[in-house]
N, C-alpha and C positions, 0 to 999 in steps of 0.2 A: 323369636322374640319373644324379648318379657313384656306385659300383657305394660299396655297400654292406657289409661284416663280423660276422659278428656269431662272434665263442666263445663258445660256450654247455656250459656244466659244468650236470653235474644228479649231486646226495646219489640214487641208486636207495634205494626201501625195502630192510632185509635178505634174502637169497633172492633175489629177485626182479632183477636183474640181465640174464641170461640174458628170460629174457621179457624187457621192457623192449627188450630191440637184437634181437629175432628182432618184436615185434608194432613198432619203429619203422623197421626196414629193410622188412619187406614190407607198411607203412603204410603211415608217413610221408615216408622218403622220395619213393615215385615221386608221390603226389602233388602233396608240392615239390621234385619235378623239374618236374612238368603243369603249371606257377602257376607255372614261369618262373627259382625261385632252385638256385645251384648249392650242392653239400654240397663241402667241400672237405679233408673226412675224418672219422672215430669215432673214435675211443680207450674201451675201459675202463680202470680202477684196479680191479684187484678187490681189497685193500689197504682201500682204502674206501670204496669200494664206488658207483666215480663211473664217472659217460661224460660226455664231451668233444664237442661238432663245431663245429666250424664249415659255417658256412650263411653266405649271398652274397647279395642282389638284386640289378642292375644296371643295371631295365630301366627302364618310362618313368611308371612310378609313383616313388616311396620306398619306401623298406625297409619302414616302420610302417604304412601303406598296403597294401602285397603279403599283410601280415600279416596285417591286420585282414579283406582278403578269402579266406585260406586259411582264417582261425578262422571263418569268415561262410556258407562254402563247402555246397555240399551235402556234398560228395562227405567234408572232414570229420565235419561229423558223422552222416554213416550208420557213419561210422568204430568210432562206437560206447570207444570211446577216453576214458578222463579221465584224466589223466596228474595228478591226486591220486594214482591210485587207482598210483601205481607211485614218483611221485618227491617225497618227503620235503621238498628245495627248491635252487633253481632260481637257477643265475649268470648274468646273459647280458649280454657286455662286448660293443660292439662298440668293432674292431681296424682300423688300419693297417697294411695293407702297405708291409712295408721292404724283403722280400728272397727 
């Protein structure tokens, strides 16, 4: 399958940005990497309480199939991490690299 990259922008609940970033870095990132995703970077916009990151996948499955596998994996369930606890809004966009 061709490489698919998503630009994800999350609006984080007021006062929870640092906690979200810690949990994302310590729990989500290792599992995503283990399952074949790559992380192209992550940034915070404190003024807007936004968390922005790039995630890619170019394995034998589609991005959607691998993402569904991530969400249904026992390791993901064991996290006990409900994104709705932290996130007010999410905007996921599939983007194409040009540079």
